[in-house]
One Martini backbone bead per residue (centre of mass of N, CA, C, O) as a GRO file, in nm:
protein
  421
    1MET     BB    1   8.062   8.407  16.198
    2LYS     BB    2   7.861   8.549  16.018
    3THR     BB    3   7.704   8.669  16.254
    4PHE     BB    4   7.923   8.852  16.363
    5TYR     BB    5   7.944   9.040  16.120
    6LYS     BB    6   7.650   9.132  16.113
    7GLN     BB    7   7.658   9.260  16.413
    8THR     BB    8   7.945   9.448  16.392
    9LEU     BB    9   7.915   9.607  16.160
   10GLY     BB   10   7.923   9.947  16.209
   11ILE     BB   11   7.971  10.055  16.510
   12PHE     BB   12   8.177  10.276  16.390
   13PHE     BB   13   8.305  10.592  16.339
   14LEU     BB   14   8.612  10.682  16.301
   15ILE     BB   15   8.587  11.023  16.304
   16SER     BB   16   8.251  11.081  16.370
   17PHE     BB   17   8.247  11.025  16.671
   18LEU     BB   18   8.053  11.047  16.977
   19ILE     BB   19   7.988  11.118  17.325
   20VAL     BB   20   7.731  11.017  17.552
   21GLY     BB   21   7.544  11.078  17.864
   22THR     BB   22   7.336  10.846  18.047
   23PHE     BB   23   7.229  10.847  18.367
   24SER     BB   24   7.238  10.632  18.628
   25LEU     BB   25   7.211  10.532  18.942
   26TYR     BB   26   7.454  10.338  18.932
   27ALA     BB   27   7.657  10.548  18.819
   28GLN     BB   28   7.628  10.774  19.043
   29GLU     BB   29   7.730  10.627  19.299
   30ALA     BB   30   8.042  10.641  19.246
   31ASP     BB   31   8.074  10.961  19.309
   32SER     BB   32   7.987  10.932  19.638
   33VAL     BB   33   8.245  10.768  19.703
   34LYS     BB   34   8.491  10.708  19.907
   35VAL     BB   35   8.851  10.695  19.842
   36VAL     BB   36   9.131  10.489  19.765
   37THR     BB   37   9.454  10.540  19.618
   38VAL     BB   38   9.637  10.335  19.377
   39ASN     BB   39   9.973  10.375  19.241
   40GLY     BB   40  10.184  10.269  18.949
   41THR     BB   41  10.445  10.032  18.850
   42VAL     BB   42  10.510   9.756  18.626
   43LYS     BB   43  10.773   9.503  18.645
   44ASP     BB   44  11.033   9.319  18.555
   45ARG     BB   45  11.264   9.185  18.765
   46GLN     BB   46  11.491   9.121  18.551
   47SER     BB   47  11.457   9.346  18.302
   48LYS     BB   48  11.273   9.609  18.381
   49LYS     BB   49  11.022   9.584  18.224
   50LYS     BB   50  10.740   9.709  18.120
   51LEU     BB   51  10.398   9.610  18.190
   52GLU     BB   52  10.130   9.521  17.998
   53TYR     BB   53   9.813   9.424  18.083
   54VAL     BB   54   9.784   9.421  18.390
   55ASN     BB   55   9.626   9.288  18.656
   56ILE     BB   56   9.405   9.478  18.874
   57SER     BB   57   9.295   9.373  19.203
   58VAL     BB   58   9.033   9.275  19.447
   59PRO     BB   59   8.997   9.044  19.652
   60GLY     BB   60   8.648   8.968  19.685
   61THR     BB   61   8.598   9.147  19.435
   62ASN     BB   62   8.508   9.354  19.131
   63ILE     BB   63   8.764   9.518  19.134
   64GLY     BB   64   8.931   9.685  18.849
   65THR     BB   65   9.221   9.680  18.624
   66ILE     BB   66   9.486   9.815  18.404
   67THR     BB   67   9.761   9.844  18.240
   68ASN     BB   68   9.939  10.017  18.042
   69SER     BB   69  10.194  10.049  17.799
   70GLU     BB   70  10.374  10.168  18.068
   71GLY     BB   71  10.277  10.008  18.342
   72GLU     BB   72  10.041  10.177  18.445
   73PHE     BB   73   9.845  10.254  18.749
   74SER     BB   74   9.499  10.301  18.880
   75ILE     BB   75   9.321  10.255  19.195
   76LYS     BB   76   8.987  10.259  19.336
   77LEU     BB   77   8.878  10.248  19.679
   78PRO     BB   78   8.662  10.199  19.892
   79VAL     BB   79   8.688  10.249  20.230
   80LEU     BB   80   8.582   9.955  20.300
   81HIS     BB   81   8.873   9.855  20.137
   82GLN     BB   82   9.138   9.983  20.287
   83HIS     BB   83   9.232   9.675  20.405
   84SER     BB   84   9.318   9.553  20.156
   85LEU     BB   85   9.417   9.384  19.861
   86ILE     BB   86   9.644   9.398  19.593
   87GLU     BB   87   9.628   9.233  19.284
   88ILE     BB   88   9.903   9.111  19.071
   89SER     BB   89   9.864   8.998  18.727
   90HIS     BB   90  10.035   8.778  18.480
   91ILE     BB   91  10.145   8.641  18.211
   92GLY     BB   92  10.412   8.438  18.329
   93TYR     BB   93  10.353   8.519  18.640
   94LEU     BB   94  10.374   8.592  18.958
   95SER     BB   95  10.175   8.673  19.191
   96THR     BB   96  10.082   8.972  19.378
   97GLN     BB   97  10.063   9.159  19.696
   98ILE     BB   98   9.910   9.463  19.835
   99PRO     BB   99   9.876   9.650  20.101
  100VAL     BB  100   9.609   9.850  20.232
  101LYS     BB  101   9.565  10.150  20.366
  102GLU     BB  102   9.422  10.446  20.459
  103ASN     BB  103   9.606  10.562  20.255
  104ASN     BB  104   9.748  10.664  19.994
  105LEU     BB  105   9.916  10.508  19.711
  106THR     BB  106  10.218  10.620  19.556
  107ASP     BB  107  10.456  10.535  19.330
  108LEU     BB  108  10.476  10.245  19.275
  109MET     BB  109  10.701   9.954  19.266
  110VAL     BB  110  10.638   9.666  19.070
  111TYR     BB  111  10.755   9.324  19.086
  112LEU     BB  112  10.768   9.056  18.861
  113THR     BB  113  10.795   8.703  18.849
  114PRO     BB  114  10.891   8.471  18.661
  115ASN     BB  115  10.724   8.162  18.547
  116ALA     BB  116  10.856   7.833  18.469
  117ASN     BB  117  10.651   7.665  18.639
  118VAL     BB  118  10.407   7.457  18.513
  119LEU     BB  119  10.381   7.176  18.375
  120ASP     BB  120  10.367   6.869  18.372
  121GLU     BB  121  10.497   6.606  18.233
  122VAL     BB  122  10.365   6.535  17.908
  123VAL     BB  123  10.190   6.350  17.664
  124ILE     BB  124  10.101   6.508  17.352
  125ARG     BB  125   9.897   6.477  17.105
  126ALA     BB  126   9.794   6.635  16.831
  127HIS     BB  127   9.474   6.576  16.873
  128ASP     BB  128   9.444   6.702  17.168
  129ALA     BB  129   9.402   6.999  17.112
  130ARG     BB  130   9.113   6.979  17.003
  131PHE     BB  131   8.995   6.830  17.249
  132ILE     BB  132   9.042   7.056  17.459
  133VAL     BB  133   8.865   7.266  17.323
  134GLU     BB  134   8.602   7.102  17.330
  135GLU     BB  135   8.593   7.069  17.640
  136ALA     BB  136   8.582   7.373  17.702
  137VAL     BB  137   8.314   7.420  17.560
  138ASN     BB  138   8.146   7.214  17.734
  139LYS     BB  139   8.230   7.388  18.016
  140VAL     BB  140   8.100   7.668  18.012
  141PRO     BB  141   7.845   7.630  18.202
  142ASP     BB  142   8.040   7.571  18.458
  143ASN     BB  143   8.267   7.816  18.444
  144TYR     BB  144   8.039   8.018  18.404
  145SER     BB  145   7.797   8.222  18.447
  146ASN     BB  146   7.442   8.160  18.570
  147LYS     BB  147   7.399   8.471  18.566
  148HIS     BB  148   7.311   8.784  18.585
  149ASN     BB  149   7.500   9.066  18.455
  150MET     BB  150   7.676   9.377  18.560
  151LEU     BB  151   7.902   9.559  18.383
  152THR     BB  152   8.170   9.776  18.448
  153GLY     BB  153   8.332   9.999  18.213
  154PHE     BB  154   8.626  10.101  18.037
  155TYR     BB  155   8.637  10.306  17.741
  156ARG     BB  156   8.872  10.319  17.461
  157GLU     BB  157   8.931  10.542  17.170
  158THR     BB  158   9.168  10.556  16.899
  159ALA     BB  159   9.309  10.780  16.644
  160GLN     BB  160   9.557  10.748  16.383
  161LYS     BB  161   9.776  10.955  16.183
  162GLY     BB  162  10.006  10.779  16.193
  163ARG     BB  163  10.139  10.930  16.494
  164ARG     BB  164   9.877  11.103  16.503
  165TYR     BB  165   9.631  11.221  16.685
  166ILE     BB  166   9.265  11.270  16.596
  167THR     BB  167   9.122  11.081  16.821
  168ILE     BB  168   8.948  11.083  17.150
  169SER     BB  169   8.777  10.826  17.342
  170GLU     BB  170   8.558  10.804  17.633
  171ALA     BB  171   8.396  10.555  17.862
  172ILE     BB  172   8.122  10.460  18.048
  173ILE     BB  173   8.004  10.123  18.086
  174ASP     BB  174   7.735   9.897  18.046
  175VAL     BB  175   7.707   9.528  18.080
  176TYR     BB  176   7.472   9.303  17.978
  177LYS     BB  177   7.450   8.960  18.105
  178THR     BB  178   7.372   8.662  18.041
  179PRO     BB  179   7.389   8.359  18.073
  180TYR     BB  180   7.616   8.111  17.939
  181THR     BB  181   7.357   7.938  17.832
  182ARG     BB  182   7.338   8.181  17.644
  183GLN     BB  183   7.314   8.399  17.416
  184VAL     BB  184   7.382   8.741  17.289
  185ASP     BB  185   7.100   8.869  17.204
  186TYR     BB  186   7.047   9.007  17.520
  187ASP     BB  187   7.297   9.164  17.513
  188ARG     BB  188   7.406   9.487  17.657
  189VAL     BB  189   7.482   9.838  17.592
  190GLN     BB  190   7.576  10.133  17.791
  191ILE     BB  191   7.607  10.479  17.786
  192PHE     BB  192   7.697  10.721  18.044
  193LYS     BB  193   8.006  10.838  18.014
  194GLY     BB  194   8.173  11.103  17.818
  195ARG     BB  195   8.456  11.180  17.591
  196LYS     BB  196   8.601  11.417  17.340
  197LEU     BB  197   8.852  11.444  17.073
  198LEU     BB  198   8.889  11.652  16.775
  199SER     BB  199   9.023  11.723  16.494
  200PRO     BB  200   8.997  12.032  16.306
  201LYS     BB  201   9.123  11.923  16.063
  202LYS     BB  202   9.022  11.865  15.748
  203GLY     BB  203   9.236  11.632  15.671
  204ASP     BB  204   9.122  11.437  15.921
  205THR     BB  205   8.872  11.368  15.756
  206LEU     BB  206   8.736  11.026  15.778
  207VAL     BB  207   8.472  10.832  15.643
  208VAL     BB  208   8.437  10.523  15.804
  209LYS     BB  209   8.308  10.188  15.836
  210LEU     BB  210   8.369   9.974  16.121
  211LEU     BB  211   8.499   9.763  16.320
  212GLY     BB  212   8.363   9.804  16.657
  213GLY     BB  213   8.326   9.914  16.974
  214PRO     BB  214   8.146   9.858  17.265
  215ASN     BB  215   8.012   9.579  17.151
  216LEU     BB  216   8.266   9.395  17.187
  217SER     BB  217   8.186   9.305  17.484
  218VAL     BB  218   7.993   9.094  17.347
  219TYR     BB  219   8.117   8.959  17.065
  220LEU     BB  220   8.419   8.884  17.197
  221ASP     BB  221   8.287   8.668  17.373
  222ILE     BB  222   8.375   8.351  17.309
  223ALA     BB  223   8.209   8.193  17.530
  224LYS     BB  224   7.927   8.339  17.443
  225ASN     BB  225   8.031   8.356  17.119
  226PRO     BB  226   8.096   8.080  16.936
  227GLY     BB  227   8.064   8.178  16.634
  228LEU     BB  228   8.348   8.298  16.605
  229LEU     BB  229   8.526   8.005  16.706
  230LEU     BB  230   8.363   7.756  16.902
  231ASP     BB  231   8.206   7.603  16.718
  232LYS     BB  232   8.188   7.310  16.552
  233GLU     BB  233   8.209   7.424  16.267
  234THR     BB  234   8.450   7.619  16.313
  235LEU     BB  235   8.667   7.417  16.417
  236SER     BB  236   8.695   7.268  16.131
  237TYR     BB  237   8.868   7.518  16.001
  238TYR     BB  238   9.098   7.418  16.203
  239SER     BB  239   9.430   7.399  16.323
  240PHE     BB  240   9.585   7.237  16.605
  241ARG     BB  241   9.837   7.341  16.863
  242MET     BB  242  10.080   7.283  17.085
  243GLU     BB  243  10.227   7.484  17.331
  244GLU     BB  244  10.380   7.650  17.552
  245PRO     BB  245  10.327   7.680  17.865
  246VAL     BB  246  10.155   7.876  18.122
  247MET     BB  247  10.096   8.142  18.356
  248ILE     BB  248   9.781   8.231  18.529
  249ASP     BB  249   9.725   8.316  18.834
  250ASN     BB  250   9.896   8.057  18.927
  251ARG     BB  251   9.796   7.896  18.665
  252PRO     BB  252   9.794   7.647  18.453
  253GLN     BB  253   9.836   7.654  18.085
  254TYR     BB  254   9.713   7.603  17.794
  255VAL     BB  255   9.857   7.633  17.459
  256ILE     BB  256   9.663   7.702  17.157
  257SER     BB  257   9.701   7.692  16.829
  258PHE     BB  258   9.565   7.849  16.521
  259VAL     BB  259   9.475   7.754  16.180
  260PRO     BB  260   9.384   7.750  15.876
  261GLN     BB  261   9.239   7.460  15.660
  262VAL     BB  262   9.054   7.648  15.486
  263ILE     BB  263   8.855   7.779  15.216
  264LEU     BB  264   8.662   8.073  15.218
  265PRO     BB  265   8.457   8.351  15.147
  266TYR     BB  266   8.594   8.420  15.423
  267ALA     BB  267   8.769   8.526  15.683
  268LEU     BB  268   8.997   8.416  15.908
  269TYR     BB  269   9.212   8.287  16.175
  270TYR     BB  270   9.486   8.368  16.390
  271GLY     BB  271   9.598   8.189  16.702
  272LYS     BB  272   9.531   8.183  17.069
  273LEU     BB  273   9.468   7.957  17.341
  274TYR     BB  274   9.378   7.978  17.689
  275ILE     BB  275   9.378   7.694  17.921
  276ASP     BB  276   9.281   7.563  18.198
  277LYS     BB  277   9.393   7.269  18.318
  278GLU     BB  278   9.173   7.201  18.538
  279LYS     BB  279   8.895   7.348  18.422
  280LEU     BB  280   8.873   7.422  18.119
  281ALA     BB  281   8.916   7.739  18.083
  282PHE     BB  282   8.891   8.030  17.931
  283THR     BB  283   9.145   8.305  17.971
  284ARG     BB  284   9.252   8.344  17.662
  285ALA     BB  285   9.266   8.549  17.352
  286GLU     BB  286   9.453   8.543  17.040
  287PHE     BB  287   9.375   8.728  16.732
  288ARG     BB  288   9.378   8.726  16.365
  289LEU     BB  289   9.310   8.843  16.071
  290SER     BB  290   9.328   8.735  15.770
  291MET     BB  291   9.568   8.845  15.494
  292ASP     BB  292   9.568   8.650  15.243
  293ASP     BB  293   9.295   8.816  15.169
  294LYS     BB  294   9.220   9.143  15.129
  295ASN     BB  295   8.924   9.131  15.037
  296LYS     BB  296   8.815   8.969  15.276
  297ALA     BB  297   8.912   9.160  15.498
  298THR     BB  298   8.751   9.403  15.402
  299GLN     BB  299   8.466   9.270  15.425
  300ALA     BB  300   8.488   9.225  15.742
  301ILE     BB  301   8.538   9.560  15.827
  302LEU     BB  302   8.391   9.703  15.583
  303LYS     BB  303   8.100   9.908  15.522
  304LYS     BB  304   8.205  10.215  15.458
  305LYS     BB  305   8.282  10.451  15.186
  306PRO     BB  306   8.402  10.669  14.991
  307PHE     BB  307   8.421  10.768  14.688
  308GLY     BB  308   8.756  10.683  14.577
  309LEU     BB  309   8.840  10.513  14.818
  310ARG     BB  310   9.125  10.334  14.930
  311PHE     BB  311   9.120  10.024  15.110
  312LYS     BB  312   9.393   9.886  15.333
  313PRO     BB  313   9.445   9.627  15.515
  314THR     BB  314   9.699   9.508  15.772
  315GLU     BB  315   9.542   9.487  16.068
  316VAL     BB  316   9.357   9.250  16.291
  317TYR     BB  317   9.323   9.264  16.647
  318PHE     BB  318   9.274   9.035  16.935
  319LEU     BB  319   9.184   9.063  17.293
  320VAL     BB  320   9.093   8.816  17.551
  321ASN     BB  321   8.999   8.837  17.896
  322TYR     BB  322   8.996   8.641  18.196
  323LYS     BB  323   8.850   8.598  18.536
  324GLU     BB  324   8.863   8.457  18.848
  325GLN     BB  325   8.561   8.422  19.062
  326LYS     BB  326   8.430   8.219  19.273
  327ASN     BB  327   8.469   7.973  19.057
  328LYS     BB  328   8.444   8.185  18.823
  329THR     BB  329   8.424   8.315  18.489
  330TYR     BB  330   8.524   8.643  18.364
  331LEU     BB  331   8.519   8.918  18.208
  332SER     BB  332   8.798   9.169  18.170
  333TYR     BB  333   8.934   9.206  17.865
  334ILE     BB  334   8.953   9.426  17.568
  335ARG     BB  335   9.116   9.423  17.238
  336ASN     BB  336   9.144   9.648  16.943
  337GLU     BB  337   9.320   9.638  16.624
  338VAL     BB  338   9.330   9.875  16.346
  339ARG     BB  339   9.501   9.856  16.033
  340PHE     BB  340   9.542  10.109  15.768
  341LYS     BB  341   9.498  10.220  15.429
  342CYS     BB  342   9.468  10.539  15.251
  343ASP     BB  343   9.349  10.639  14.920
  344TRP     BB  344   9.334  10.830  14.638
  345LYS     BB  345   9.276  10.866  14.339
  346ARG     BB  346   9.572  10.999  14.187
  347ARG     BB  347   9.742  10.939  14.433
  348LEU     BB  348  10.059  10.855  14.543
  349PHE     BB  349   9.990  10.847  14.853
  350SER     BB  350   9.947  10.689  15.157
  351THR     BB  351   9.762  10.643  15.465
  352ASN     BB  352   9.806  10.579  15.801
  353TYR     BB  353   9.597  10.382  16.025
  354THR     BB  354   9.486  10.373  16.382
  355ILE     BB  355   9.276  10.155  16.578
  356ILE     BB  356   9.202  10.169  16.935
  357SER     BB  357   9.033   9.931  17.143
  358GLU     BB  358   8.925   9.936  17.498
  359MET     BB  359   8.814   9.708  17.773
  360VAL     BB  360   8.754   9.735  18.124
  361VAL     BB  361   8.664   9.568  18.405
  362THR     BB  362   8.570   9.744  18.719
  363ASP     BB  363   8.283   9.601  18.763
  364MET     BB  364   8.031   9.397  18.949
  365LYS     BB  365   7.695   9.247  18.931
  366GLU     BB  366   7.447   8.974  19.038
  367GLU     BB  367   7.241   9.136  19.197
  368ASN     BB  368   6.964   9.282  19.097
  369VAL     BB  369   6.941   9.242  18.783
  370THR     BB  370   6.875   9.447  18.501
  371ASN     BB  371   6.791   9.522  18.206
  372ILE     BB  372   6.864   9.695  17.932
  373PRO     BB  373   6.700   9.894  17.761
  374TYR     BB  374   6.668   9.911  17.430
  375LYS     BB  375   6.650  10.227  17.404
  376MET     BB  376   6.937  10.255  17.580
  377SER     BB  377   7.098  10.104  17.389
  378PHE     BB  378   7.365  10.015  17.197
  379LYS     BB  379   7.384  10.027  16.861
  380THR     BB  380   7.531   9.893  16.572
  381ASN     BB  381   7.428  10.168  16.398
  382GLN     BB  382   7.587  10.355  16.588
  383SER     BB  383   7.711  10.623  16.721
  384LEU     BB  384   7.860  10.804  17.003
  385SER     BB  385   7.730  11.062  16.937
  386ASP     BB  386   7.684  11.453  17.000
  387LYS     BB  387   7.859  11.495  17.274
  388VAL     BB  388   8.090  11.714  17.458
  389SER     BB  389   8.316  11.716  17.698
  390ASP     BB  390   8.547  11.840  17.913
  391PHE     BB  391   8.883  11.743  17.892
  392ALA     BB  392   9.005  11.940  18.128
  393ASP     BB  393   8.870  11.769  18.344
  394GLU     BB  394   9.023  11.597  18.602
  395ASP     BB  395   8.726  11.503  18.746
  396PHE     BB  396   8.542  11.348  18.541
  397TRP     BB  397   8.558  11.038  18.674
  398GLY     BB  398   8.607  11.042  18.961
  399ASN     BB  399   8.560  10.710  19.110
  400TYR     BB  400   8.646  10.580  18.864
  401ASN     BB  401   8.779  10.326  18.688
  402ILE     BB  402   9.071  10.330  18.479
  403ILE     BB  403   9.281  10.380  18.215
  404GLU     BB  404   9.574  10.491  18.199
  405PRO     BB  405   9.737  10.726  18.051
  406THR     BB  406   9.967  10.800  17.841
  407GLU     BB  407  10.200  11.018  17.750
  408SER     BB  408  10.107  11.043  17.454
  409LEU     BB  409   9.808  11.094  17.521
  410GLU     BB  410   9.843  11.350  17.690
  411SER     BB  411   9.976  11.510  17.463
  412ALA     BB  412   9.738  11.488  17.264
  413VAL     BB  413   9.530  11.633  17.436
  414ASN     BB  414   9.675  11.907  17.448
  415LYS     BB  415   9.682  11.958  17.143
  416LEU     BB  416   9.374  11.936  17.084
  417ARG     BB  417   9.286  12.158  17.276
  418LYS     BB  418   9.437  12.389  17.134
  419GLN     BB  419   9.298  12.351  16.852
  420ASN     BB  420   8.993  12.400  16.983
  421ARG     BB  421   9.021  12.716  17.076
   0.00000   0.00000   0.00000
């Protein structure tokens, strides 16, 4: 856990980062492929509520994306997959599939049915929760990839001052992962293509250095980086408890909550682990940095701030999703939310800020994978560079799969574009 902090602190500058793209042959290939586009909205069949963070994928391939906070999605398939199925799955729901024909499918309305039938009735003793977590840790080498992987992902990072967006950044990234029998030391991230909008208002400039950035796709992979939560020493810091089970991808899951049971010089976490009942593979993790001691929480996420600025964290949240393919489990989605207040000495009121970072894996390859050269990799002490592409270009992402922007985000883009003219 201490290692995690050392490696991830200062990955991004809150307001002062920019994105640059260095294109590889692998990245360029995606723009030249003809695609079929499928888009729509996913809702709960009973409540008609829009469902966020729903997995959208093509069975038998590595193509995927996720719904935004308004339940909307768009996925692009190379024409060679135009007769495939789109699989839509979400925690606690029955998965469903949609056939894809030769033409684009637009404005689909997809309803998912809640699944209440989960685990067979069993008697689980209190100490079994810790035992299940330990067994899942032991099975990581069997359940996760034993090959080198290159993940292609879409990364988005937004900063809000109050309810107003002051910066929006997006990028296509490649994530090189060594086999899960190894540590994360040689896993690397490369930024290929990106764009950014920054508020030109002087009062919106606040330079602080925080936890976050594209390298979270390496260090928040709890199965690959057990030092964060899952090594034997760290497990002893927590108390575990069985919760009501759920279904993910039509597979029953143990749900195990954990809370700190010791006091240490640094902040611990509160959260839940979702573990496949049959395979004992981690499929999802939700956790928050403890705010029991605000000074410890500040030390965990704050690297640098201007003199005289008072920084007060209010919430640091993480979500990590995995998805099974061909009997192995792979990283699928990561989300990080950091909320805090800032004020200057002698000023009466503080200002609320929210940073949201998310990365969805949209493609993957396991064959003929070569490491990202260290010189080309994104370093933990770097900002996201210093060049901005035109955010007005509707075809900027070409045939890449991305996370669809929400209505509020599209509105923010238009406002920031007008301010920058």
